[in-house]
Structures are given as structure tokens and as C-alpha cells.
C-alpha positions in Angstrom: -1.5 -10.3 -19.6 -3.7 -9.7 -16.6 -3.0 -6.6 -14.2 -4.2 -4.9 -11.8 -3.6 -1.7 -9.4 -0.4 -1.6 -8.2 3.0 1.0 -7.0 4.6 3.6 -8.7 3.3 5.7 -11.6 0.5 2.8 -12.1 -1.2 3.6 -9.3 -1.7 7.3 -10.2 -4.0 5.7 -13.1 -6.5 4.3 -10.4 -6.1 6.6 -7.4 -9.5 7.9 -5.8 -11.0 10.5 -8.2 -12.0 14.5 -6.8 -15.5 15.4 -7.0 -17.2 16.2 -10.6 -18.3 14.5 -13.8 -16.8 11.2 -13.0 -17.3 9.6 -15.7 -15.1 11.9 -17.6 -12.9 11.7 -15.2 -12.5 7.8 -15.3 -12.6 8.3 -18.9 -9.5 10.8 -18.9 -7.5 8.9 -16.4 -7.3 5.8 -18.4 -6.8 7.1 -21.7 -4.0 9.0 -20.1 -2.5 5.7 -18.5 -3.1 3.9 -22.2 -1.4 7.1 -24.0 1.3 7.2 -21.8 2.7 3.4 -22.0 1.5 2.9 -18.3 -1.3 0.4 -19.3 0.4 -1.8 -22.3 -1.2 -3.1 -25.4 -3.3 -6.2 -24.5 -3.2 -5.8 -20.5 -6.3 -6.4 -18.7 -7.8 -3.7 -16.8 -9.0 -4.9 -13.5 -12.9 -6.1 -13.6 -15.5 -2.9 -13.1 -16.1 -3.8 -9.5 -12.3 -3.7 -8.6 -12.4 -0.3 -11.1 -15.0 1.2 -9.1 -13.9 0.6 -5.8 -10.3 2.1 -6.9 -11.5 5.0 -8.1 -14.3 5.7 -5.6 -17.3 5.7 -8.1 -20.3 3.2 -8.8 -20.2 0.2 -11.3 -22.5 1.9 -13.7 -19.8 5.2 -14.0 -17.8 2.7 -14.9 -19.6 1.2 -17.1 -20.4 4.4 -18.6 -16.3 5.0 -19.0 -15.5 1.8 -20.7 -18.3 2.3 -23.4 -16.5 5.6 -24.0 -13.2 4.0 -24.2 -14.4 1.2 -26.5 -15.7 4.4 -28.7 -12.2 6.0 -28.8 -10.8 2.4 -30.1 -8.5 2.4 -26.4 -10.5 -0.3 -24.8 -11.8 -3.9 -26.5 -14.4 -6.1 -24.3 -14.0 -10.2 -24.8 -16.7 -12.1 -23.2 -16.7 -15.5 -22.1 -14.9 -17.0 -19.1 -11.5 -15.5 -20.0 -13.3 -12.2 -21.2 -12.9 -8.2 -20.0 -12.0 -5.4 -21.0 -8.4 -5.3 -22.4 -5.7 -2.4 -23.7 -5.8 -1.8 -27.4 -2.8 -1.2 -29.0 -2.6 3.0 -29.9 -2.7 2.8 -33.8 0.6 3.6 -35.2 -1.4 6.8 -37.1 -0.2 8.5 -34.1 2.6 10.5 -35.4 0.7 11.9 -38.6 -1.8 13.3 -35.8 0.8 14.5 -33.9 2.6 16.3 -36.9 -0.8 18.1 -37.3 -1.1 19.2 -33.4 2.6 20.6 -33.5 2.4 22.8 -36.8 -1.2 24.2 -35.5 0.4 25.3 -31.6 2.1 28.3 -31.4 5.5 28.6 -30.6 5.2 30.6 -27.5 2.6 28.1 -26.2 5.2 25.3 -26.8 7.9 27.1 -24.9 5.3 28.1 -22.1 4.5 24.2 -22.0 8.1 23.0 -22.1 9.0 25.5 -19.0 6.2 24.0 -16.9 7.4 20.5 -17.8 11.1 21.8 -16.8 9.5 22.7 -13.2 7.5 19.4 -12.8 10.0 16.9 -14.3 13.2 18.9 -12.1 11.3 19.0 -8.9 10.1 15.3 -9.7 13.8 14.5 -9.8 14.9 16.4 -6.9 12.6 14.9 -4.8 12.8 11.3 -6.2 16.8 11.6 -5.6 16.1 12.0 -1.4 12.9 10.0 -1.1 12.6 7.1 -3.9 13.4 3.7 -2.6 14.8 0.3 -3.9 11.2 -0.4 -5.4 10.9 3.0 -6.9 14.4 3.1 -8.4 13.4 -0.2 -10.2 10.2 1.3 -12.0 12.3 4.1 -13.3 14.6 1.5 -14.4 12.0 0.0 -16.1 11.2 3.2 -17.9 14.9 3.4 -19.3 14.9 -0.3 -20.4 11.5 -0.1 -21.9 12.9 3.1 -24.2 15.6 0.6 -24.8 13.4 -2.1 -26.2 11.2 0.5 -28.0 11.2 -0.5 -32.0 8.9 2.1 -33.3 8.0 6.1 -32.4 5.1 5.1 -30.7 7.1 2.9 -28.4 9.4 5.4 -27.7 7.0 8.0 -26.8 5.2 5.8 -24.2 8.5 5.0 -22.7 9.5 8.2 -22.6 6.4 9.3 -20.9 6.4 6.1 -18.4 9.9 7.2 -17.2 8.9 11.1 -16.4 5.6 9.5 -14.9 7.0 6.7 -12.3 10.0 9.6 -11.7 7.2 12.0 -10.0 5.8 9.0 -8.3 9.1 8.0 -6.8 8.9 11.6 -5.6 6.1 10.4 -3.1 3.6 13.1 -4.4 0.0 12.3 -5.4 -0.3 15.6 -6.9 2.5 16.1 -8.7 2.1 12.9 -9.9 -1.4 14.1 -11.4 0.4 17.2 -12.7 2.9 15.4 -14.5 0.5 12.9 -15.9 -1.3 15.9 -17.2 1.5 17.5 -18.4 2.5 14.3 -20.2 -0.9 13.8 -21.6 -0.9 17.2 -23.2 2.7 18.1 -24.7 5.1 15.0 -24.3 4.0 13.3 -27.2 4.3 16.7 -29.2 7.8 17.0 -27.6 9.2 13.8 -28.3 7.7 13.6 -31.6 10.7 15.3 -33.0 13.6 12.3 -31.8 13.5 10.4 -34.9 17.1 10.3 -35.9 19.5 8.0 -34.5 21.4 10.7 -32.8 18.3 12.1 -31.2 17.2 8.8 -29.6 20.8 8.5 -28.2 20.7 11.5 -26.5 17.4 11.2 -25.1 18.3 7.8 -23.8 21.2 8.9 -22.6 19.8 11.8 -20.4 17.3 9.3 -18.8 20.4 7.1 -18.0 21.9 9.9 -16.2 18.7 11.1 -14.6 18.4 7.6 -13.1 22.0 7.5 -12.3 21.6 10.8 -10.2 18.3 9.8 -8.2 19.8 6.3 -7.4 23.0 8.5 -6.0 21.0 10.6 -4.1 22.5 13.7 -5.8 18.8 15.7 -6.2 20.6 18.8 -8.0 22.3 16.9 -10.1 18.9 15.1 -11.5 16.9 18.1 -11.5 20.0 19.7 -13.8 19.8 17.0 -16.1 15.8 16.7 -16.2 16.1 20.3 -17.3 18.4 20.2 -19.8 16.7 16.8 -21.2 12.9 18.9 -21.8 15.1 21.7 -23.3 16.9 19.6 -25.6 13.4 18.2 -26.7 12.0 21.9 -26.9 15.0 22.9 -29.1 14.6 19.7 -31.5 10.5 19.8 -31.7 10.9 23.8 -32.6 13.0 22.9 -35.3 10.6 20.1 -36.7 7.9 22.8 -36.3 9.4 25.5 -38.1 10.5 22.5 -41.2 6.0 21.6 -41.1 5.4 25.4 -41.0 7.8 25.8 -44.2 6.1 23.3 -46.0 3.3 23.8 -48.3 0.2 20.9 -48.3 2.2 18.9 -50.7 5.2 18.6 -48.4 7.6 20.9 -50.9 9.3 23.6 -49.4 8.9 27.0 -50.9 10.5 30.6 -50.5 8.8 34.0 -51.0 9.6 37.8 -50.4 10.0 39.8 -47.5 7.5 42.1 -49.1 4.5 39.5 -49.1 5.6 39.1 -45.4 5.3 43.1 -44.3 1.8 43.0 -46.5 0.7 40.5 -44.4 2.0 41.7 -41.4 0.4 45.1 -42.3 -2.9 43.9 -43.1 -3.5 42.5 -39.5 -2.2 45.3 -38.0 -4.5 47.7 -39.9 -7.4 45.1 -39.3 -6.7 45.6 -35.7 -6.7 49.3 -36.0 -9.9 49.4 -37.7 -11.6 47.6 -34.7 -10.0 50.1 -32.5 -11.2 53.4 -35.0 -14.8 51.7 -34.7 -14.8 52.2 -30.8 -13.2 55.5 -31.2 -15.6 57.0 -33.2 -18.3 55.4 -30.7 -16.2 57.1 -27.8 -16.3 60.5 -29.8 -20.1 60.2 -29.9 -19.8 59.7 -26.3 -17.6 62.5 -25.8 -19.7 65.3 -27.7 -21.0 66.8 -24.2 -17.2 67.9 -23.5 -17.3 69.6 -26.7 -20.2 72.0 -25.5 -18.4 72.5 -22.3 -20.4 70.0 -19.9 -18.4 67.9 -17.5 -18.6 64.0 -18.2 -19.0 61.0 -15.6 -18.6 57.9 -15.5 -22.6 57.2 -16.5 -21.6 59.1 -19.5 -19.1 56.5 -20.8 -20.5 53.4 -19.6 -22.7 52.9 -22.8 -19.5 51.9 -24.8 -19.7 48.4 -23.2 -22.9 48.0 -25.5 -20.1 47.9 -28.3 -17.2 46.5 -26.8 -19.0 43.5 -25.5 -20.2 42.3 -29.0 -17.0 42.9 -30.7 -15.6 40.4 -28.2 -17.9 38.0 -28.2 -18.1 37.8 -31.9 -17.1 34.0 -32.9 -13.7 33.4 -34.4 -12.7 37.4 -33.5 -8.8 37.4 -32.2 -9.5 40.4 -30.1 -9.4 39.2 -26.3 -9.9 42.8 -24.9 -11.1 46.5 -25.8 -12.1 49.2 -24.1 -11.3 53.0 -23.6 -8.7 54.2 -20.8 -9.6 58.0 -19.7 -6.8 60.8 -19.2 -6.6 62.1 -15.3 -9.4 65.0 -14.7 -11.2 63.7 -17.9 -14.6 62.9 -15.6 -15.9 65.2 -13.0 -16.4 62.2 -10.6 -13.7 60.1 -11.1 -9.7 61.1 -11.4 -8.7 58.2 -13.0 -10.9 55.6 -15.0 -11.4 53.0 -17.4 -14.2 50.7 -19.4 -12.3 48.3 -20.5 -13.5 44.7 -21.1 -11.9 41.1 -21.7 -12.3 37.3 -22.1 -10.3 36.3 -19.6 -7.1 34.0 -19.3 -7.0 31.6 -22.5 -9.3 33.7 -24.4 -12.2 31.7 -24.2 -13.8 32.8 -20.9 -17.3 34.8 -20.7 -16.6 38.4 -21.0 -16.2 40.5 -18.0 -15.5 43.9 -17.0 -11.4 44.9 -15.5 -11.2 46.2 -12.4 -8.5 47.5 -11.0 -7.6 49.8 -8.2 -7.7 53.0 -9.6 -7.3 55.3 -6.4 -3.6 56.6 -6.1 -4.5 56.4 -1.9 -4.3 52.5 -2.1 -1.2 50.6 -2.5 -1.6 48.6 -5.1 -2.8 51.4 -7.6 -2.8 50.6 -10.8 -0.8 54.0 -12.3 -1.7 53.2 -16.3 -0.6 56.2 -17.2 3.0 55.5 -17.2 2.6 52.7 -19.8 3.8 52.8 -23.3 0.2 52.2 -24.7 -1.3 55.3 -22.7 2.1 57.5 -22.8 3.2 57.0 -26.5 -0.3 58.0 -28.0 -0.6 61.0 -25.5 3.0 62.4 -26.3 3.0 61.5 -30.4 -0.6 61.8 -31.1 -0.6 59.0 -33.0 -1.5 55.5 -33.0 0.7 52.6 -31.4 1.4 49.0 -31.0 2.9 48.0 -27.7 4.6 44.6 -26.8 4.6 41.5 -26.5 4.4 42.0 -22.9 2.9 39.6 -20.5 -0.5 40.7 -19.9 -1.3 39.9 -16.1 -4.3 41.6 -15.3 -6.1 39.9 -18.8 -5.2 37.6 -20.7 -1.9 36.0 -18.5 -0.4 35.2 -22.1 2.3 37.2 -23.9 -0.4 40.2 -25.6 -0.2 42.7 -28.3 -2.2 46.2 -27.4 -3.2 48.1 -30.0 -4.3 51.8 -29.1 -5.3 55.5 -30.7 -5.6 58.6 -28.8 -8.5 60.2 -28.1 -9.4 64.1 -28.4 -11.9 66.3 -28.2 -12.1 69.8 -29.4 -13.1 71.9 -26.0 -14.2 75.1 -26.3 -11.5 77.7 -24.7 -8.9 74.9 -24.3 -8.7 73.9 -27.6 -8.2 70.4 -28.5 -7.9 68.1 -25.5 -6.4 64.8 -25.0 -8.9 62.6 -23.2 -7.2 59.2 -23.4 -7.1 56.1 -25.3 -9.2 53.7 -27.1 -7.8 50.4 -27.7 -7.6 46.8 -28.5 -5.7 43.6 -27.1 -4.7 40.4 -29.1 -2.6 37.5 -27.8 0.6 36.8 -29.3 -0.3 33.1 -30.0 -2.5 34.7 -32.6 0.0 36.4 -34.9 1.9 33.9 -34.4 0.0 30.9 -36.2 -0.8 33.5 -39.2 3.3 34.6 -39.6 5.1 31.8 -39.0 4.4 30.1 -42.7 5.3 32.9 -44.2 8.4 33.9 -41.9 10.1 30.6 -43.0 9.3 31.0 -46.1 11.6 34.2 -46.0 14.4 31.5 -46.8 16.5 33.0 -43.9 16.4 33.7 -40.1 13.9 36.3 -39.9 11.6 38.5 -37.1 8.7 41.0 -36.8 10.5 43.3 -34.1 9.0 46.4 -32.4 11.4 49.6 -32.4 13.7 48.7 -29.3 14.2 44.9 -30.9 11.8 43.0 -28.8 10.7 39.6 -30.6 7.0 39.5 -31.6 7.2 36.3 -33.9 10.8 34.8 -35.5 11.5 31.7 -37.2 14.8 30.7 -35.5 14.2 29.4 -32.2 17.0 31.4 -30.4 14.9 34.5 -31.2 12.7 34.1 -28.6 9.1 36.2 -28.4 8.9 38.8 -25.7 12.5 39.0 -25.4 15.0 41.7 -26.6 17.4 40.8 -29.5 21.1 41.6 -28.7 22.8 40.2 -32.0 21.7 43.6 -34.1 21.0 47.1 -33.2 17.8 47.7 -33.8 17.0 50.8 -32.7 20.4 51.5 -34.7 18.6 50.0 -37.8 15.3 52.1 -37.1 16.9 55.2 -36.9 18.2 54.7 -40.4 21.7 53.5 -39.8 22.5 50.4 -41.8 24.0 47.3 -40.1 26.2 44.4 -40.6 24.4 41.4 -41.4 21.0 42.6 -41.1 18.4 44.4 -42.8 15.2 46.2 -41.2 11.8 46.4 -43.4 9.7 49.0 -41.4 5.9 48.7 -41.6 4.6 52.0 -42.9 3.0 53.7 -39.7 3.3 51.6 -37.4 6.4 50.6 -34.5 6.9 47.1 -36.4 9.3 46.0 -38.7 10.6 42.7 -40.3 14.5 42.2 -39.3 16.1 39.7 -42.1 19.2 38.6 -40.4 22.4 37.0 -42.5 22.8 33.5 -41.5 26.5 33.9 -41.6 26.8 37.4 -39.6 25.2 36.2 -36.2 
């Protein structure tokens, strides 16, 4: 089967590339096209010279990319008069690989990806309803027809992905189309993996037909609503499948375990984090020895804590993504407000850098940390505290838990004085990956919650990380009152507990 660049989603595969590592970009673009079904098995790719012209690269770069694709088993090169580079069928074992990927991705990350997907897919549908021509609608319909003809899971996933890319292409926005292709490659196969039953497959097919009908009718709001509902339905199925996978042991056997083991595991994880924070506090106390003698402290005195914080954050495999010292107003002689906080940046994989918020109260975007719970509660209680989960806009840009302990110094004439907090951050997804297998093995709907009922991690899709559960009065349970259909197992010395729900009482 010979084919070249054309309109619709296929055209985006062969669009000119931006500047950068061109061979890697060619490999990524073609591999995405193959995995998403835009380039079909046995299809002959354009010649090396035609590919070079399409991508805006040299023939040598194309040759290097094709060599890499052959190494990945995605293309095969045949010699002779009818030779060339041809697309190979993606191996049928892809489902096993995807199931393992679904087991490893955190639920909050999967939900975040789905939210992004809804934004892209819904916008594509809205714009396509206004901008699509007859040929565009025909290409979208081809995606629906491919799904109708699909006879196995791999073919269904490729058809589903092709539909969404063609829908984006019909919106006449190259940037949107590229974003959808990237999102499809990243999360699409995970979401469509769970459509294994006949009922799920018919639901998917019905929703795609509804999107197509709304686009063809020019009904943008309807097209956007159905496209979003489709993605969220896929998320619900994927979450349910993920919980099943997490509840299996390596042999595929579903197991149950007592809540006490989960409580012990959470306590150990939290205590390990606090152990790291206590170590940093010990360093800070040494830096503040001058204050015990009545000498004023300055910023230069506490900058040395960076020599301890940075190696902690740079250690291989550490779950800590931020750590440091935050001072009470007036603790320093040369700064009313000050913090020495270091973090690894969004994604946790960036180089360690110092956080530099605006700490001048006279400036409009002053960062007033003195009103935040991770600072206020240790100050008022004199005890350690876990804050979150919350979206950390300054550092991780993810759901984050902040562990803080108060820092005091014995000052001559003034007694014990509060100087601030020492703390550390971990991203919520790190806890999720470690706790979900145990949560699911409880055998009932269960969640790790804080004192106000905000969910940290749960084995029930309706209990969303970061949201406050309103189905149960957690503060009442926290104060010792009993609740119908729910039991709270508090963690000693921590503002966290395991909430176990009666499935019949929700």
C-alpha cells in the first residue's frame, strides 16, 4: 500500500519540524503516527527525499531516523524495484505493556492528564463544528468507521486515536493538532485500554458517533460536551481497571489485608519524612546558636543550610522535592521576612534551585507565608504538622504534602522563642504509588485523609485526591464521635487518618 502526505491528521505527521534535535523529532513524529493508527500496517512511507522535504530536514537526518525506527520494530525496509520503508504492525502484546503502565501511573496524574485531554478534545470538537468542511467531516467519519471494523484491542485503540487527531485537524489549528497528537501518544492508549467489554466498546462507538453528528450539524457546544463526557467516561473505566490491577499480587490473585497494616505503612512513610526534617532542624539549631547568646542573626548566618539541603534533594531516588527553613518575622536583623527554601522544580526532575518569592510586604505580590497552615499550626501548637494535599504553585505545580516542625531557641531574658519552621515537601503521587496497593487490599472503600476530611489518596474513584469528602463528617470522627457507615483510624501524632467506609452506607 503506497501513500503520501495528505490532509487531516496524517498531514500533521509530515508537517515541518521545529528547530532542535531533528532526527529525534522525526522518530517521535513517525512513531506517534504509527502508534496512533494515522500510518497503517504495510503502508509505504514516502521516499527519503520526500520525507526530507516534508519535514524540512536533510536526507541524512531522515536516514538516521529510519534506522532508529527499524530498531524499534516500527518500520521495515525492503530492497528492489518495489522496495522502500513500510510500516510494521504494532505487536499484539501492547496490552500487557499498557496494563503495566496503568499500574505504575498515579491516579492524580491520570486524572490530571484526562482533564488536559478534555480541554484539548472539547476545544477540537467546538472549533471543528464551526470550521470543518466536507472532506474534514469525511476523515472524522473514517475514524468512526475504522472503530466499527476493528476486531482487536490494538486496532480499536488506533481507531480511537485516529478519530481524535482527525477531529483536531478539522479545527484547522496546527498547534492544537500537534498537542492532541502528543496527548494521544502519552495518555490515549491508557484511557482506551479499559474498553474491553462489549458494553464499553458500544459506549465508545456511540459517543464518537454523537460527536461526529454534532460536528456535521455545526452544533459546537453539543460536540464539546459529548467529547468531554467521552474522555471522562474513559477515565472512570481506566481508574476502575487501575484499582483492580493494584489489588492483585504478582500472580494475579486478589488479596485482602487488615487496616492496621496500612496504618503502620503510612506511619512509617511519614516518620521517615519527618526524620529527614528533624535532621535539617538539627542543622538549623546549630546555625542559631548565636541567638542563644543574644547576638543578632543575619541572612548570611543561615545561608549555610543550603549545603545540607541541596545534597538531600539531589540524592538518587529521594521522594523529597523541596526542603528548607522559613523564619518568623523579626528573627533576622537584616530582613523582616526570610526563607531559605530549595526545590527540584516542576516534575521533580529539574536541577535543585532556590525559591525566591517576593518577601517585601510593600510589594503587591508579597508572599505572606505567615498565614499558611504549614507555618501557623506548628507555631500555635508547638508540634509537627502535615499540610495538604494542595497544589503547590510556587515549586512543584503538583499536589503536594508539606511536613513542617517548629524551630525554637532559648533566648536570654526572653525564654523559649519561636523562630520559624523547618520543612520538606513530597508530591502526592509518590504516596499514591506506595499506598494504593495496600488501600485496595482493605476490601472496602478507604482513603487517607487529613483532619478536615481532605483526601490524600483513596481506593475509590469518587474520593478525589485534594477534595474534601462531604459524605462523611470527618472532623466529627476526629473529635471522637462515632459515625454511621464510617470508621476513622487516626495515626499517632499525625494529622492524618485512614477513613474506611461501609459500601452499603455511602
